[in-house]
N, C-alpha and C positions, 0 to 999 in steps of 0.2 A: 811776327805775330803767332805763327804756328809753333815756333820755338818756345815762346812764352807759355802757350797753351800746353805743349808737351811737358815743360818743366812743372807746370801746375799739377799735372797728373803724376809725374814722376816723383816729386817730393813726398807726397803721402805714401806712395808705394815703397820708397826707400825707407821711410820712417817705419812702416809696417815690417819690412825685412829686418831692419836693425832692431826693432822691438822684440821680434821673435827670437833673434840670435843673441842679442846683447843685453836685453832688458834686465833680467835678473842679476847678471854679473855686474853690469854698470851700476845698478842700484846698490849692490853690496859694496862696491868700491867707493861710491860717493857718500854713503851713509857715515862712514868713518866711526864705527862704533855704535850705530843706532841713532834713532831719532827721538828717543825717550826724553820728556822734559826734565829739567834739572830739579824742579820742585817735586816733592813726594806725591805720588798718585793716591787719590782717595780710593778706598776699597770699592770694588765693583758690587753693585746691587745684584744679588743672584736672580731676582725677579726680572731684571732687564736682559739677562742672557738667554734670550729666546729668539731663534732664527726668524720666526714668523713676524715678530714685531719690527724687525729692521731689514726688510728686503732691500738688497743693494749694499748692505754693510758688511757682507762676508758671512761665512758660516759661524753660528754661535757667537755673534758679536753684540754685546749690549749697547744701548743708546749712549751711555756715558763714555764707554771706550771708543765708540764710533766718533762721537763729537771731538773727543780729545785728540784722536788721531788726525782728524780733519784740521784742527787748529795747528797742530805740529806741522802738518804737511804744507800749510800756506805760509808758515813762518820760515821754513827751510826748504825753499823750492830747489836750491842747488844740490840737495842731498837726495833728490828723487830722480834717479836715472830714467826710469820709464816715462815720467812726466816730461822731462827735457826732450827725450827722443820723439815723444808724441806732439808736444805743443810747438816746438820751434819750427819743424818743417811745415806744420799746418799754417803757422803764422806767415811763413815765407810764401806758401802757396796762395794765401789770402791776398797778400800784397801783389803777387803777380796777376791774380785774377782781377784785382782792382785796376791794375795798369791795362790789362787786355780790355776790360769793360769801358774804361775811359777812352781808350784809343778808338774802339768801335763806335762810341758815342760821338766822338769828334769827327770820325771819318766812316760813316756807315758803309756797309757792303760786306760781302762774303769773302773770306780768305780760306783757301783750302790748300793742303799739301799732302803729297803721297810719299810715304816712307818706303814702301816696297809694293810690288805687284806680284801676287801669287797666281800663277797659271794653274788652273784646275783641269784643263782639257775641254771645259765648256764655258761657264761664266767665270771670268777672272775675279779675284778678290783683291781689292785695293786696301792696303793697311795705311790709312791716312786720317788726318784730322781736319775739321773745319771749324771756323770761328765766324759767327755772325751775331747780330744783336740778341737773338733768342738764346744762343749758347752762352754768350758772355754774361748776361745778367743772371741766368740760372746758375752758371758756375760760380759766380761771386756769391750768390745766396748760399750755395752748398758749402763753400769754404768758410764763410762767416759763421754759419750754424755749427759746422764741425769744429771750428776753433773754440767757440763758446762751450761746446760739449766737452772738449778735451780740457780746457782750463777748469771748468766746473768739476770734472771728474777727479782732478788732482786731490781735492778735499773729500768729495763724496765717496770715492773708492779708496781712500787712504788706508783703511784697515783691511782691505780685500787682499788675500794672499795671491790672487791671480790677476793683479792689476796690470802687470806688464803685458800679458796676452790680451787682456781687455783693451788696453790702449792701442796695441798693434792691430787688433781686428778693426777698431774704429778708423785707423789710418787707411787700412786696406779697403774698408767700406767706402771711405771718402774718395779714394783713387778710382774705385770701380764706378761710382756715380759720375765722377768727372769724365771718365772714359765714355760713358753713355752720352753725356752731354756734348762732348767734342768729337764723337766718332763721325767720320765721314763715310763709313761703309756700314751696311746693315749687319753684316756678320761680326764686325768689330764691335758694334753697339751690343750685339747679343753676348759677346764675351763679358763685357762689363755688366750686363743685365744678370747673367748667371753667377758671376763672382759676388754680386750683392746678395743673391739668394743664399750662397754658402756662408757669407759673413753674418747674415741675419740668423742663420741656424745656430752658429756658435755663440753669438752675443745674446740672443733670447734664452738660450740654455746655459748662460754663463754660470749660474748656480746649479749645476747639474746634480749636485747631491740631493736636491729636492726633486722628487719624482714628478711633481706637477710641472716644474720648469722644463725638464727635459721633454716631457710630452708635449708642451706648448711649442718648443722648438721644432720637434718632429712634425707637428701639425702645420706650422707655418711653412716648413720646407716642402711638405707633400702637396699642400693646397696650391701654393705658388707654382710648384713644378707642373701641376695639372694644367694650369693656365699657360705655362710656358711651352707646353707641347704644341698648342694651337699657335702660339706666337712664333715659334720656329718655323712651322709650316707656312704661316703667313709670309714670313721673310722669304722662304723658298719660292712661293708663288709670285711674289713681287719681283724678286731678282731674276727668276727665269723668264717671266713675262716681259720684263724691261730689258733683258739681256745684260744686265749689270746690277750689282749689289750697291753701287755708289748711290748715296741718297739723292744727290742732286740729279744724277742721271734718271733714277726712278721717277722722281717728281716731274721731270721734263717729259718723259715718255708715257706718263699716265694717260694723257688724252688719246694716245695711239693704241692703247691696250684695249682688249674687249671688255665691255662693261661687266660681264659676269666674272671675269678674272679679277677685276679690281674689287668687286663686291665680296667675293670669296676671301680675297687677301685681307680686306678691311675687317671682316667678321672674325677671321682667325687671329688677327692682331688684337682685336678687342678681348679675346680670351685671355691673353697675356696681360693686357692692361687691367682687366677686372681682377686678376690674381694679384699683381703687384700693387695696384692702387686700392685693393680691398673693396671692390664693388660687388653688389649682389650678382650671382649667388656665391662668389668665392671670397666673401668678406669675413668669414668666421674665424680666420686665423688672427686677425689684428687684435681684438680684445684679449685673447689668450696670450698674445705677445707681451702683455704687461707683466708677465712673469720675469722678464729681464730687468736689469738695473734701470732706474728711471732715466739717467742720461741717454741710454740707448733708445728709450721710447721717444725722447726728444729728437734724436738724430733720425730715426726711422720715420717718425710721423711728420717731421717738418721739412727735411731737406733731401733725403736720399730715396729710400726704397719706394714709399708710397707716391712720392712726387715723380718717379720715373715713368709711370704709366701715363700720367697727364702730359708729361713732357714729350713722350714718343707720339702721342696723338697730335700734339701741336707741331712737332717736327715733321710728321708725315701728313699734315693737314690736307694737302692736295689730294691724297689718296682717299681720305674720308669724305671730302666735299664731292668727289665724283660719285659716291654711292649714297643715295638717299636712304637705302635700307640700313646701312651701317650707322648713319646719323640717327635714325629712328630708334634703333636698338640702344645706341648710346644714351639717348635722351630718356628712354623708358627705364633702363637700368639705373640711371642717375636719380630719377624721381623716387623709385622704390628704395634705393640706398639712402638718400638724403632724409626722407621722411621716416623710414623705418629705424635708422640709426639715431635720429634725433629723439624719437619716442623711447628707444632703449636707453639713451643717456639720461633721460628724465627720471628713470627709476633706479639708476645704479647707486650703490653705497660706496664703492671704491672710487676714490678720486681719480685714479689713473684710468679706470675703465670709462668713467664719464668723459674724460678727454680723448680716449681711444675711439668711442663711438662718435664724438664730435669730429674727430679727424675723417672718419668715413663720410660723415655728412658734408663736411666742407670740401672734400675731394669730389663729392657728387655735384656740388655747386659748380665747381670748375668743369666737370664733365658736361653738365647741363649748358654752361656757357659755350663750350665747344660745339655742342649739338645744335645750338641756335645761331651759330656763326660768329659768336663774340670771342674770337681767338685772343685778341689783345687783352680783353677784360679777364678771360680765364687765366692767362699767364700772369697778369697783374695780381690776381687773387692768389695764384700759386706763390708769388714772392711775398706778399703781405702775410699769407698764411704761414709761410716758413718762419717769419720773424715772430709773429704772436703765438704760434703753437709751440715753438722752441721755448719761448718765454713761459708759457703756461706749464709745460712739463717740468722745466727746471725749477720753477717756483713751487710746484707740487712736490718736487724732490726735497726742497728745503723744509716744507711743512712736514713731510714724512720723516725727515731726520730728527726734527725737534719733537714731534708727537709720538714717534715710534709706531705709527699705524698708518695704513692706507685708507681707513674708513672715515667717511665724513661725520659720522655720529660720535667720533672720538675727538673732534676738533671744537671750534667755537672760541670767540673772544680773542683771536690772535692779532687783531689789527694794531693794537698798542704795543704788544711785545715784539712784533715783527713788522715794523713800519716800512722798510724797503720792500720786503716781500709783498706786503699788503698793497702798496701803491703800484708796484710793478704788475702784480696779478690783476689789479683793477684795470690797468690799461690793456693788458692782454685780453681780459674778458670783454672789455668794451669793443676791442677790435674784432673779437669773435662774433659778437652780436651785431656789430655794424653801427655803432653809436658815433655820430660826428663829434670832432673832426679826426678821429683816429683812423689808421690806414684801412682797416676792414670795411669801413663805411664806403670809401671811394670805389674799391674793387668790387664789393658785393652789389652796390647800386648799379654799377655798369653792366653787370650780368643780368640783373633784374630788368633793367631798361631794355637790353637787347631782347630778352625773352618776351617782354610786353609787346614790343614792336613786331616780333615774329608771330605772335598770337593774333594781334589786331590786324596786321597786314597780310595774313596768310592767304587771303583771296587773290593776291597778286602773284602767287607761286607759279601759276601756269604761264604768266607773261614774262617772268624774270629770266628763265633760262635762254629764251630766244634773244632777249635784249643783251644778256651777258655774252652769249655766243657771238652776236654781231660785233660786240666790242673787242673780244679777244681774237676773233677769227674773221678778219675783213674779207668781204666778197672777192673772189678771184684768187685767193691765197690758199693753196692746198694744205692739208694737215702736216705733211712732211715739211713743206716750206715754212709753215708756221713754227715748228719746232726748231728749224734751222735758223730762222730770221729773228725771232723774238727771244730774248734772254729768258732763261728759266725763271728768274726772279720776277720779271714782268709778267710772264705767262701765269705762274702759279699764285704769286702773292698779290700782284696788283689786279690781275684779271679775274682771278677765281676766289681768293681768300677774302680780300677786302673789297667786297662789292659796294657800289655806291648806294647810299641809303642806310638807315639804321636797322635793317632786318636782313635775315638770311632765309631764303625760301627753300632750303634744301630738305626740310622735314615737312611732313603733312601738317595741316592745320591742327588736328587733334593732338598731335605730339607737342606742338608749340604751346598749346593751351595747358596741356598736362604739365609741361616743364614750368610754365609761368605760375600756375596755381601751386605746384609743389614747392617752388622757391618761396612764395609768400607764406605758406604754411610752415616751412622750415625756419623762416625768420622768427616767427612767434615761438616755436618750440625751442630754438636755440636761445632766445632771450629767457625763456622759463628755466631751462636747466642751468644756464650760466648764472642767473640770479640765485638759484637754489645753492649752487656750489659756493658762490661768493658769500652768501648770508650764513650758511652753516659752517664755513671755515673761519670767518673773521668777525662774526658778530655773535651776540648773546653771551652766555656764560661758558667757561671752559669746561668741557665735558669729560676730558681725558685725564689720566693720572700721569701728568708730566709737568715740567717746569717750562712755561712759555718764555721764549727768548729768540733773538734773531739768529739766523743761520750763520755759520762761519763767513768771514768777510769775502773770501774768494768766491764763495757761492752767491752770496747776497748781491755783490757788486756785478757779477756776471749776469744775474737776472735783471738788475737795474739797467745794465748796458743794453740788453735786448729790448727793454721797454722803450728806448729812443727810436729805433726803426719802426717798432710796432705803432708808435704814435705818429710819426711824421712821414713815413714812407708813402702814404697816399698822396701827398702833395706833389710828388714827382711825376704823377700822371696827368697833371693839369695841362701839360703841354700837348696832349693828344685829345682831340675832340671827343672820341668815343669813351674816354676814361674820366671825363668830367662829370660831376654830379648832375642829375636831372631832377627838377623840382618835384614833378608828380610822383615818380617812382620812389624818390627819397622820402617824401612825406608819408606815402602809404607804408613803406617798410618801417619807418619810425613808429608809426601808429601801431602796427602789428607787434613790433618789439616792445613797446610800452605795455600793450595788453598782456604779452607773455610774461615780462618781468614783473608787471604789477600784480598779476595773478599769483606768481610765486611768493612775492612779498606779502600779500594779504594772507595767504595760507601760513607762511612762516610766522607772521606777526601774531597770530592767534595763540601760538605756543612755540616760542623760540627754542625750547628744548626738544621739540618733536621734529620729525622729518616731514617737510611738505609733501613729499612723494607718497606718504602713507595715505593721503586723501585720494589716491588713485584707486583704492579698494581692490577688487578682484583683478583689475587690469595690471596692477603693479607686478605680480609674478610673471605675467605674460611679457610685459615690457622689459623687466629685469633679465629675463632669459632670452631676450631678442626674438620674441615670437617663436621660440623653440625650434629654430632652424637647425641648430646642432642636433637636437633630439630627432628631428625629421631625417637628417642625414644619417644619424646613428641607426634609425630603423630601416631606412631605404637603401643604405649603402654599406655601413660598417657591419651590421649584423649579417646580412646576406653574404657578404665577403667572408666573414669569419665562419659562417655555417658551411659555405662552399670549401673553405680551406680545411675545415674538419673533415668534410667528405673526401677531399683529395688525400689528406693524411691517412684516413682510414682505408681508402682504396689502395694507397701506396703500401701500407702495412700488411693488409690482408690479401692484396692481389699481387702487385709487382714484387714487393719484398718477399712475400710468401713463396711465389714462384721461383724467385732467385735462390732463396735459402733452401727451398725444397729440392731444387736441382742439385745444389751443393751437397745436401745430405744424401741424396740418392747416389750421386757419384762417389761419395765417401763410403757408403755401404758397399757398393759394387766393387770399389777398390779394395775394401776389406776382404771380400770374398776371393778376389783375384790374388790378393796378397798372401793367402794361406799357403799355397805351394811355393811362394817365393819368400821364405822366411830367413834365408841365408844359412841354414843348418845343413852341412854336408851329409850327415847321417840320414836326414829326411830325404834328400835328393837320392842317396844310394838305395834307401828302402823303397822309394818310388820306382827307381829303375829296375830293381830286382822284382818288385811286384809286377811291373809291366812285363818283364821277361816271362814270369811264371804265367801270367794271363795269356800272353801271346802263345807260349808253348802249349798251354791247355787248350786253347782254341784250335791250334794246329792238330794236336793229337785227336781231339774230338771230331774235327772235320775229316781227318783221314780214316 
């Protein structure tokens, strides 16, 4: 099993290595004279050759050239070397991940293996992997989404001159996320965590010739690195406190560690989680990351980078459950992020930014579920979200390719011309809102139900710890004996994570109520912005200057394939009681969703040519700019840092540099004076000697 997991990680890594080294040469060798179609090409419309109209299509590539290259790419896949190098290993990794997941499902339990042990002189580092139910299902989701993105990109990036490096970075991105998922050691997990950050920098800034794109890449890199500083120190605190960086050892020894140590470690880890999963206040990089090609947005937002933070909280859940303070912080940040980003999505005109803020909101729903003890529901929503968010971004990419614009006001009336994209995106938006019976309804309802019980049964919080402790810590058994006698899985998972009853009392009552009300408000807002996007894109009259038609087949059918898990994945949770729908919470959520979607429809129906968000009035600029958090950071952080930098430069120029340069000039002048008698002229030396003799003789005569 560990061998299969290792191969799952190794195959995308080798694909990345081969793509960087062999991609361009292999492409030239296989093209055999180029991929131009046999029929004569129609002249390109000069108006279409505008980079801003076709983000993701390569520099200065018009919509007609872009689409023609996509059609050629899907007809001649064997002539596209980078595509073969990218897609085939990812497909093989997906098959291996499916085998691992099926094996774990048939025979549950944790498998672990150590490749090597690195002695550090203090806490050793185990380079090893682990496979359990959580890692298996998340790894399968990562591979499936990565494969869909690679296949889709064959057409979408067909005209891009840097497609080979793009595909290689996606493979490396996938391998890094799989390393995070299967890592058995915290430091090995951190390696994959940071490699993802580097890959995101290069992929977001793929079209670096546009200054806005490169700035977005730098912003994403710096903001996530800021959180990663805390994350790294959190790993150090946990590893040193537990005497091991091995994840299973850390979880096993958490009950023996001082409570303050665990709390500090959990809060430090939350800094990295907030950065990677784009939670307030480190969320500002994600909307700007839309500068990258659309398939990259699907990969980052659905299966890799943003999912890593939620996965780490679930993987180290025993640490967070021990600290009520950490769960409270997680819950509060989740509410602020989910409601604020949903309001921001409601006012966006860029279709990708609508989905970006939607991602922040849905990740916050998962974080809220973890805060109230609904670990299974949160992971289930992570899986369903991976399917329908990848679907939505790739469908948005199809619309962008056809319309040549990211803006909703340029769309309209596409449901007949793009039937596959329309029905697929309808399924994805229904899953996003939580409309039965699609997948998002099952997972979101489970989180709402858990939050409802945490809020209503919060008065039992004082009683639960004692009852829980008596269950996992029988009288007469010391803490050391408890760790030695009870398996870690029983101690942490059965005794701590999955408490009996539908509530988790680890957060104060006010936090549980805040989470519950925030979830209900988010349901209504999600339905409103999803309905607005759906209506403005597919209904009414076409408002843009383009020819409506379906996307190239390889793109359209990839989107349609993702619609299947987005629709049916929820039924796989019916085997677990905590994941089954609950009548009360489901009806309440549906009522709120109907109110949100109905309000958006009524506003749109009054004037289908207008944007329903225009009815927000003076609030729209506030929502569209995400409450001006970036402006606040600019005023509070960026400008003071720049001002301080200018002072440092001025002090360096006028102080340190002036002193150094002045010393050099003084030495040069003094040297010039001393150099006068040492000019290398013998006549001068003889004249000086004779003059000296004369002076000495004169002094002697006068003295005598």
